[in-house]
NUSE-689617 format. One record per residue (C-alpha): residue number from 0; y, x, z; residue in one letter. Coordinates in nm, 3 decimals, decimal comma. Each point is the difference from the previous one (the first is absolute). Layout:
N
- i; py; px; pz; aa
- NUM; Y; X; Z; A .
...
***
This chain:
355
- i; py; px; pz; aa
- 0; -1,671; -0,588; -4,673; M .
- 1; 0,308; 0,126; 0,200; N .
- 2; -0,105; -0,245; 0,302; E .
- 3; -0,312; 0,149; 0,005; I .
- 4; 0,154; 0,364; -0,009; V .
- 5; 0,278; -0,109; 0,293; D .
- 6; -0,286; -0,104; 0,232; K .
- 7; -0,253; 0,258; -0,059; S .
- 8; -0,068; 0,250; 0,300; A .
- 9; -0,079; 0,276; -0,272; E .
- 10; 0,152; 0,322; 0,077; A .
- 11; 0,345; 0,042; -0,162; G .
- 12; 0,046; -0,390; -0,114; S .
- 13; 0,287; -0,015; 0,208; K .
- 14; 0,293; 0,216; 0,126; K .
- 15; 0,050; 0,012; 0,392; F .
- 16; 0,213; 0,202; 0,200; A .
- 17; -0,076; 0,371; -0,026; G .
- 18; -0,214; -0,053; -0,329; S .
- 19; 0,167; 0,249; -0,177; N .
- 20; 0,038; 0,260; 0,269; S .
- 21; -0,135; 0,356; -0,035; R .
- 22; 0,046; 0,043; 0,382; K .
- 23; -0,341; -0,161; 0,127; Y .
- 24; 0,197; -0,226; 0,147; N .
- 25; 0,031; -0,400; -0,009; Y .
- 26; 0,289; -0,063; 0,174; Y .
- 27; 0,368; 0,129; 0,012; Q .
- 28; 0,069; 0,215; 0,344; P .
- 29; 0,321; -0,086; 0,177; Q .
- 30; 0,053; 0,379; 0,030; G .
- 31; -0,045; 0,295; -0,231; R .
- 32; -0,377; -0,017; 0,097; R .
- 33; -0,248; -0,247; 0,144; A .
- 34; -0,028; -0,007; 0,387; T .
- 35; -0,338; -0,045; 0,175; L .
- 36; 0,128; -0,333; 0,121; Y .
- 37; 0,056; -0,118; -0,334; E .
- 38; -0,358; 0,122; -0,163; D .
- 39; -0,158; -0,212; 0,270; V .
- 40; 0,220; -0,320; -0,028; T .
- 41; 0,157; -0,020; -0,335; V .
- 42; -0,195; -0,280; -0,196; D .
- 43; -0,280; 0,002; 0,246; V .
- 44; 0,052; -0,356; -0,032; Q .
- 45; -0,063; -0,129; -0,367; P .
- 46; 0,273; -0,203; -0,212; D .
- 47; -0,064; -0,191; -0,308; P .
- 48; 0,362; 0,118; -0,115; N .
- 49; -0,121; 0,353; 0,008; R .
- 50; -0,378; 0,042; -0,041; Y .
- 51; -0,161; -0,352; -0,004; L .
- 52; -0,041; -0,121; -0,348; L .
- 53; -0,210; -0,283; 0,119; Q .
- 54; 0,235; -0,127; 0,263; G .
- 55; -0,079; -0,041; 0,382; W .
- 56; -0,367; 0,022; 0,060; I .
- 57; -0,001; -0,197; 0,322; V .
- 58; 0,228; -0,344; 0,018; S .
- 59; 0,000; -0,265; 0,258; F .
- 60; -0,145; -0,321; -0,045; A .
- 61; 0,334; -0,174; -0,154; D .
- 62; 0,043; 0,314; -0,239; G .
- 63; 0,244; 0,188; 0,213; T .
- 64; -0,072; 0,382; -0,095; P .
- 65; -0,098; 0,228; 0,269; A .
- 66; 0,347; 0,106; 0,033; Y .
- 67; 0,241; -0,227; -0,092; S .
- 68; 0,404; 0,044; -0,049; E .
- 69; 0,043; -0,348; 0,128; K .
- 70; -0,059; 0,105; 0,346; W .
- 71; 0,347; 0,115; 0,018; T .
- 72; 0,360; -0,076; -0,118; Q .
- 73; 0,044; 0,346; -0,067; I .
- 74; -0,019; 0,114; -0,341; K .
- 75; -0,070; 0,348; -0,159; S .
- 76; -0,017; 0,159; -0,320; S .
- 77; -0,260; 0,252; 0,126; D .
- 78; -0,181; -0,042; 0,311; W .
- 79; -0,125; 0,352; -0,003; H .
- 80; 0,358; 0,146; 0,014; A .
- 81; -0,012; 0,004; 0,384; Y .
- 82; -0,133; 0,326; 0,133; R .
- 83; -0,013; 0,015; 0,416; D .
- 84; 0,256; 0,272; 0,102; P .
- 85; -0,227; 0,067; 0,290; N .
- 86; -0,302; 0,065; -0,216; G .
- 87; -0,226; -0,208; 0,205; E .
- 88; -0,361; -0,040; -0,073; W .
- 89; -0,335; 0,000; 0,218; E .
- 90; -0,024; 0,371; 0,089; R .
- 91; 0,352; 0,056; 0,151; N .
- 92; 0,014; -0,350; 0,166; H .
- 93; -0,328; 0,075; 0,183; Y .
- 94; 0,103; 0,342; 0,126; I .
- 95; 0,331; -0,134; 0,125; R .
- 96; -0,139; -0,305; 0,185; E .
- 97; -0,250; 0,224; 0,155; S .
- 98; 0,261; 0,225; 0,123; A .
- 99; 0,228; -0,290; 0,140; I .
- 100; -0,306; -0,111; 0,199; E .
- 101; -0,067; 0,333; 0,171; K .
- 102; 0,379; 0,037; 0,073; Q .
- 103; -0,021; -0,342; 0,169; V .
- 104; -0,330; 0,042; 0,170; A .
- 105; 0,120; 0,357; 0,144; L .
- 106; 0,317; -0,134; 0,118; T .
- 107; -0,155; -0,309; 0,214; I .
- 108; -0,265; 0,251; 0,126; Q .
- 109; 0,303; 0,252; 0,123; N .
- 110; 0,136; -0,300; 0,158; A .
- 111; -0,285; -0,126; 0,187; K .
- 112; -0,072; 0,364; 0,138; A .
- 113; 0,396; -0,017; 0,144; E .
- 114; -0,059; -0,352; 0,113; N .
- 115; 0,320; -0,057; -0,181; S .
- 116; -0,092; -0,381; -0,053; F .
- 117; -0,003; -0,087; 0,365; Q .
- 118; 0,348; 0,144; 0,031; N .
- 119; 0,134; -0,220; -0,289; L .
- 120; 0,337; -0,208; 0,106; D .
- 121; -0,122; -0,329; 0,110; P .
- 122; 0,266; -0,176; -0,231; T .
- 123; -0,143; 0,212; -0,303; W .
- 124; -0,358; -0,089; 0,082; V .
- 125; 0,105; -0,369; -0,042; K .
- 126; 0,164; 0,063; -0,338; I .
- 127; -0,302; 0,180; -0,137; L .
- 128; -0,253; -0,295; 0,127; Q .
- 129; 0,247; -0,268; -0,144; D .
- 130; 0,170; 0,145; -0,312; H .
- 131; -0,187; 0,292; -0,118; L .
- 132; -0,299; -0,209; 0,035; G .
- 133; 0,174; -0,288; -0,197; A .
- 134; 0,109; 0,236; -0,306; V .
- 135; -0,371; 0,126; -0,040; K .
- 136; -0,051; -0,369; -0,144; H .
- 137; 0,283; 0,026; -0,254; S .
- 138; -0,139; 0,352; -0,110; E .
- 139; -0,349; -0,142; -0,052; Y .
- 140; 0,165; -0,304; -0,195; G .
- 141; 0,204; 0,233; -0,233; L .
- 142; -0,346; 0,208; -0,048; G .
- 143; -0,196; -0,286; -0,119; M .
- 144; 0,306; -0,104; -0,246; I .
- 145; 0,012; 0,342; -0,148; F .
- 146; -0,403; -0,015; -0,030; Q .
- 147; 0,029; -0,337; -0,228; T .
- 148; 0,320; 0,131; -0,176; A .
- 149; -0,188; 0,324; -0,130; Q .
- 150; -0,265; -0,219; -0,173; R .
- 151; 0,237; -0,149; -0,230; D .
- 152; 0,219; 0,316; -0,136; G .
- 153; -0,011; 0,075; -0,352; M .
- 154; -0,080; 0,374; 0,019; S .
- 155; -0,203; 0,210; 0,222; Q .
- 156; 0,298; 0,203; 0,096; M .
- 157; 0,158; -0,307; 0,149; I .
- 158; -0,297; -0,124; 0,160; N .
- 159; -0,101; 0,336; 0,156; N .
- 160; 0,341; -0,010; 0,155; S .
- 161; 0,001; -0,334; 0,138; I .
- 162; -0,371; 0,080; 0,148; L .
- 163; 0,084; 0,302; 0,168; I .
- 164; 0,323; -0,205; 0,157; N .
- 165; -0,251; -0,265; 0,118; S .
- 166; -0,241; 0,297; 0,175; A .
- 167; 0,316; 0,126; 0,156; D .
- 168; 0,104; -0,333; 0,151; K .
- 169; -0,372; -0,081; 0,124; L .
- 170; -0,032; 0,335; 0,153; R .
- 171; 0,318; -0,033; 0,184; Y .
- 172; -0,086; -0,332; 0,112; A .
- 173; -0,348; 0,093; 0,115; Q .
- 174; 0,138; 0,330; 0,188; D .
- 175; 0,240; -0,252; 0,201; L .
- 176; -0,268; -0,191; 0,110; A .
- 177; -0,214; 0,264; 0,091; I .
- 178; 0,279; 0,169; 0,165; Y .
- 179; 0,110; -0,302; 0,232; L .
- 180; -0,381; -0,036; 0,068; G .
- 181; 0,007; 0,377; 0,122; E .
- 182; 0,309; -0,092; 0,207; I .
- 183; -0,163; -0,310; 0,154; A .
- 184; -0,275; 0,194; 0,140; G .
- 185; 0,203; 0,191; 0,211; M .
- 186; 0,283; -0,204; 0,108; I .
- 187; 0,070; -0,370; 0,045; Q .
- 188; 0,064; -0,130; -0,365; L .
- 189; -0,105; -0,344; -0,148; N .
- 190; -0,128; 0,076; -0,339; E .
- 191; 0,020; -0,373; -0,083; A .
- 192; 0,379; 0,000; 0,038; A .
- 193; 0,068; 0,122; -0,328; G .
- 194; -0,150; -0,283; -0,198; K .
- 195; 0,162; -0,238; 0,248; E .
- 196; 0,314; 0,131; -0,065; N .
- 197; -0,044; 0,002; -0,373; W .
- 198; -0,113; -0,331; -0,024; L .
- 199; 0,258; -0,169; 0,243; N .
- 200; 0,272; 0,225; 0,111; N .
- 201; 0,338; -0,097; -0,181; P .
- 202; 0,080; 0,360; -0,030; I .
- 203; -0,283; 0,051; -0,237; W .
- 204; 0,016; -0,322; -0,199; Q .
- 205; 0,246; 0,135; -0,261; G .
- 206; -0,215; 0,303; -0,077; M .
- 207; -0,317; -0,247; -0,019; R .
- 208; 0,179; -0,243; -0,236; E .
- 209; 0,072; 0,306; -0,236; V .
- 210; -0,329; 0,150; -0,007; V .
- 211; -0,174; -0,352; -0,035; E .
- 212; 0,235; -0,058; -0,297; T .
- 213; -0,078; 0,344; -0,167; F .
- 214; -0,367; -0,130; 0,021; T .
- 215; 0,068; -0,344; -0,186; A .
- 216; 0,150; 0,182; -0,302; S .
- 217; -0,254; 0,054; -0,277; T .
- 218; 0,253; 0,248; -0,160; D .
- 219; -0,130; 0,357; 0,066; W .
- 220; 0,306; 0,169; -0,118; A .
- 221; 0,200; -0,223; 0,246; E .
- 222; -0,213; 0,080; 0,287; Q .
- 223; 0,045; 0,378; -0,050; I .
- 224; 0,375; -0,036; -0,079; F .
- 225; 0,064; -0,233; 0,294; A .
- 226; -0,189; 0,178; 0,277; I .
- 227; 0,071; 0,369; -0,095; N .
- 228; 0,367; -0,035; -0,122; L .
- 229; 0,125; -0,285; 0,245; I .
- 230; -0,245; -0,071; 0,274; Y .
- 231; -0,065; 0,351; 0,080; E .
- 232; 0,329; 0,141; 0,051; P .
- 233; 0,172; -0,291; 0,139; L .
- 234; -0,247; -0,122; 0,252; V .
- 235; -0,337; 0,233; 0,000; G .
- 236; 0,201; 0,317; 0,034; E .
- 237; 0,279; -0,151; 0,218; L .
- 238; -0,284; -0,074; 0,253; F .
- 239; -0,198; 0,348; -0,045; R .
- 240; 0,276; 0,250; -0,043; S .
- 241; 0,305; -0,200; 0,170; G .
- 242; -0,157; -0,098; 0,319; F .
- 243; -0,353; 0,159; 0,071; L .
- 244; 0,052; 0,336; -0,101; M .
- 245; 0,347; 0,018; 0,181; Q .
- 246; -0,106; -0,154; 0,319; S .
- 247; -0,354; 0,135; 0,065; A .
- 248; 0,098; 0,322; 0,145; A .
- 249; 0,251; -0,108; 0,253; S .
- 250; -0,297; -0,188; 0,149; H .
- 251; -0,222; 0,272; 0,044; G .
- 252; -0,215; -0,084; -0,345; D .
- 253; -0,055; 0,292; -0,240; F .
- 254; -0,322; -0,192; -0,167; V .
- 255; 0,165; -0,284; -0,152; T .
- 256; 0,241; 0,192; -0,197; P .
- 257; -0,277; 0,220; -0,143; T .
- 258; -0,195; -0,318; -0,104; L .
- 259; 0,316; -0,169; -0,165; V .
- 260; 0,093; 0,313; -0,169; S .
- 261; -0,304; -0,040; -0,224; T .
- 262; 0,134; -0,336; -0,108; A .
- 263; 0,345; 0,141; -0,063; E .
- 264; -0,159; 0,269; -0,235; A .
- 265; -0,185; -0,258; -0,165; D .
- 266; 0,300; -0,202; -0,082; F .
- 267; 0,175; 0,304; -0,137; E .
- 268; -0,266; 0,044; -0,262; R .
- 269; -0,060; -0,352; -0,049; N .
- 270; 0,383; -0,053; -0,058; L .
- 271; 0,016; 0,307; -0,251; E .
- 272; -0,319; -0,144; -0,246; Y .
- 273; 0,180; -0,359; 0,011; T .
- 274; 0,346; 0,108; -0,070; A .
- 275; -0,166; 0,216; -0,300; E .
- 276; -0,185; -0,293; -0,117; M .
- 277; 0,260; -0,255; -0,002; F .
- 278; 0,263; 0,269; -0,153; G .
- 279; -0,252; -0,016; -0,287; V .
- 280; 0,016; -0,384; -0,019; F .
- 281; 0,367; -0,039; 0,023; L .
- 282; 0,056; 0,287; -0,276; N .
- 283; -0,259; -0,158; -0,229; D .
- 284; 0,183; 0,010; -0,352; A .
- 285; -0,118; -0,355; -0,062; V .
- 286; -0,057; -0,171; 0,336; H .
- 287; 0,231; 0,188; 0,223; G .
- 288; 0,288; -0,307; -0,015; E .
- 289; -0,246; -0,252; 0,059; S .
- 290; -0,178; 0,177; 0,289; N .
- 291; 0,323; 0,054; 0,165; K .
- 292; 0,077; -0,371; 0,005; K .
- 293; -0,366; -0,066; 0,153; V .
- 294; 0,085; 0,283; 0,282; I .
- 295; 0,322; -0,167; 0,064; E .
- 296; -0,199; -0,329; 0,077; G .
- 297; -0,210; 0,210; 0,237; W .
- 298; 0,308; 0,133; 0,168; L .
- 299; 0,132; -0,364; 0,032; Q .
- 300; -0,313; -0,141; 0,149; K .
- 301; -0,091; 0,285; 0,260; Y .
- 302; 0,297; 0,189; 0,105; V .
- 303; 0,108; -0,296; 0,229; P .
- 304; -0,322; -0,042; 0,145; M .
- 305; -0,044; 0,358; 0,096; C .
- 306; 0,346; 0,006; 0,139; I .
- 307; -0,076; -0,313; 0,200; H .
- 308; -0,342; 0,166; 0,125; A .
- 309; 0,184; 0,335; 0,095; A .
- 310; 0,265; -0,193; 0,207; N .
- 311; -0,273; -0,197; 0,186; Q .
- 312; -0,136; 0,349; 0,114; L .
- 313; 0,322; 0,085; 0,168; Q .
- 314; -0,088; -0,109; 0,364; P .
- 315; -0,257; 0,291; -0,013; I .
- 316; 0,277; 0,263; 0,051; W .
- 317; 0,125; -0,144; 0,317; S .
- 318; -0,358; 0,021; 0,164; Q .
- 319; -0,074; 0,377; 0,069; P .
- 320; 0,143; 0,122; 0,323; R .
- 321; 0,185; 0,307; -0,184; V .
- 322; 0,229; -0,127; -0,287; K .
- 323; -0,012; 0,268; -0,266; V .
- 324; 0,141; -0,173; -0,288; V .
- 325; 0,136; -0,348; -0,052; S .
- 326; -0,126; -0,248; -0,249; Y .
- 327; 0,359; -0,032; -0,207; P .
- 328; -0,046; 0,396; -0,037; V .
- 329; -0,361; -0,040; -0,119; A .
- 330; 0,072; -0,279; -0,224; S .
- 331; 0,272; 0,155; -0,160; Q .
- 332; -0,216; 0,340; -0,076; R .
- 333; -0,231; -0,243; -0,171; A .
- 334; 0,232; -0,169; -0,209; K .
- 335; 0,151; 0,351; -0,104; E .
- 336; -0,374; 0,083; -0,066; R .
- 337; -0,043; -0,318; -0,228; F .
- 338; 0,343; 0,038; -0,213; Y .
- 339; -0,124; 0,352; -0,080; S .
- 340; -0,301; -0,142; -0,135; I .
- 341; 0,174; -0,222; -0,198; M .
- 342; 0,233; 0,245; -0,143; T .
- 343; -0,256; 0,214; -0,089; H .
- 344; -0,151; -0,268; -0,212; L .
- 345; 0,360; -0,108; -0,135; N .
- 346; -0,054; -0,340; 0,162; L .
- 347; 0,253; -0,234; 0,179; T .
- 348; -0,027; -0,286; 0,233; L .
- 349; 0,025; -0,326; -0,210; P .
- 350; 0,317; -0,206; 0,095; K .
- 351; -0,029; -0,172; 0,315; G .
- 352; -0,240; 0,252; 0,165; V .
- 353; 0,141; 0,198; 0,281; K .
- 354; -0,172; 0,236; 0,268; L .
***
């Protein structure tokens, strides 16, 4: 008789989160009052541990449920404990992306009207052709990794954050491709050079190896941690902020910094959600210590690869006619940024791993 009651879908046959609440709310808000973000995100994805008495309604052919904890080494006592500090959901995401595209389009339009592209320094044009053209491939690759990873997350809050991260990357990669196409229509610039450099130029092979290694991982949490908390500060932001943003203006280019600044703003938001998410995992009362050991393994694997990739980019800093910042200075800033992230999460580099 008890077995029948346990599996019954009759109202009141089992107690769930919020069953005894008189606040007409089915979840515990993070603050004193529920936010609109929480109302449209929390428990949109069903979970047998909360509401589905009959287990997952849909499973894969081998019996693996629709959402499985085996798809990551990270463990959690409550996958729903994480709440995105950015409060991201469809509406505010679409509004922001639309504003970004309008900003980029207006900047390019103004540059065309002022014949700004024709006045670019020739050495800078080649850098845009070879290196900005190359990095769009890494941005696209990362966007596709996030797109796959978001399917495997264990809660809608986690998946929303990762999916928006994917959209940010794919938008930026597309913007770079369109931007270079716009320039090529006005000055001499080979649009195919970026792909050639990405595939064959030794400068880019370290970054290419890292991105392809991320793709080979089957652990969604590993991919998010390694990309946003290791690769981005040590490699991605190093090239964007440590080189492009620093050097463009001295060569007559005010459009590229506008475009790159959108990616920098994306990273700040995505860094915030990633730090919050892994803070929850690391402070889990049951699994925190085991999660820390897993993350130390990821640091051991990816930090040396990212340092190698960053160092291979060094020759780019010597290519502009005007040398605004040196690679050692930019690299040191990137390492300090990485250390600040690790300090925030109370993490230290495993023994033998050095920057």
